[in-house]
Each structure stands twice: as structure tokens, then as C-alpha cells.
N, C-alpha and C positions, 0 to 999 in steps of 0.2 A: 492501662494503656492510655497514652496521652492523645490529644486531638491530632497532633502532627503525625502520630503513628497510624491513626485511622485514615488520614488523608493520603499518606504514602501508600497504604494498601489499596485504597480506592483508585489512586493515580495509576498504580501498576496494573490493576484490573482494567482500567480504561484503555491503557496503552495496548494491552493484549487484545482487547475487543476491537480496537481500531485496526490493529494489524490483521486480525482475523477478517475484518470487513474488506480490507484490501486484497487479501487472499481470495475471497469470494469474487471480488470484482475481476481479478486476474483470471480466475477459472471461467467466469462468464465471458470474458473477452476472447478466450480461446475458441469459443463457439459462435461468436458474433462477428460479423464483418463490418458493421457500422459502429460508430462511436457511441458509447453509452457512458455519459459523464454527468450524472445528476448532481444536484447541489449537495446531497449527502456525501458524495465522494470528495467534493471540495472541502467540506467541513472536516472530514476525517484527515485529509492531507494537512489542512491548516492546524488541527489539533496536534498531530504528530510532529509537525514542524515546530510548533510552540514548545514542545518538550524535548526537542532534538538538540544536537550539538551545534546547530546553526548553519550547517552545510545544506544549501538549498537545491543543489543540482539534481539530486535523485528525485525530489518531489516534483520539480519542474518537468523532468523527463517522464515520470509516470503520467502526469497530467497531459503532456504533449502527445505521448504515444497512445494514451487511452482515447484521445479525440482524433487520432490519425485514421484516415479512411484508406485501407489498402486497395490497390488496383488489381492485384492478382494474388494467387496463392503464395508466391514468393514474398510479396509485400506483407501478407498476413502473417507469415512465419517470422519475418523481421520484426513486425509489430509485437508479437507475443514474446520474442526473445528480448526485445528492448524493455517491455513492461516487466518481465521477470528480472532483468538486470537492475532496473530502477527500484523494484521492490526490495531486492537484496541490499541496495544502498540505503533505503529507508530503514530497514532493520538495523543496519550498522549505525546510522545516525541517531537512533534512539537507544543504542547500546544493548541490542537484543540479538540473540542468535536465531537464525531462521532454521528450524528443524523440519524434518520430513513430516512429523506429526502436524505442524502448522499448515502444511501444504495439502493435507488430505481433505477431501470433500467432507462437509459436515451435514 
């Protein structure tokens, strides 16, 4: 096994861990009404963008809606739907398929 093979495996593992972290952020956002956007989420988004196809819209949307403060239950539902949509876009931009298993709580 060559060094580049080891790096490819490590990179794949990091991408899956980063996507898993965003799944957890999304799950937490479903129960929180106030924005929860720590520096660690910014780092995960930046890392995934760095290994993506270069389309930035989904990453910007995820960050924007994560920080959005809903006024009522309808706004909260809209926030969750937009976060979910943005996460789907992030999966596509890093060329991964979002499965039900990825969405299950850990």
C-alpha cells in the first residue's frame, strides 16, 4: 500500500465523519429554536467545501439557516426543511449518497 492510498482512505474517513457531524447538527437543530453555530461547524463546512466540486450554495445555505432564528413554529419548520435541503446539496457536492443509515441518531 502506497502513501497516497493511505491518504485516500483517511480522506474518505474524514469526509464521512464530517458528514456525520452535520447530520448531528441537523438533528439538534430540529429540537432547538435558537441558532447553534459553533466554530466546529464552520470548520466542518470549510473542510467539506475544500473537498467538494466547488459549488458553494449548499454550504452557504446550511450556515445561513443554521443561524436563522425562527419567529414561530412555521418558521421553525421552514428552517428545518431548508437545513435538510442544504445538507442534501452538501452530500451531492462531495459526491456522496445520503442514506437513511446516515440520518439515524447515533
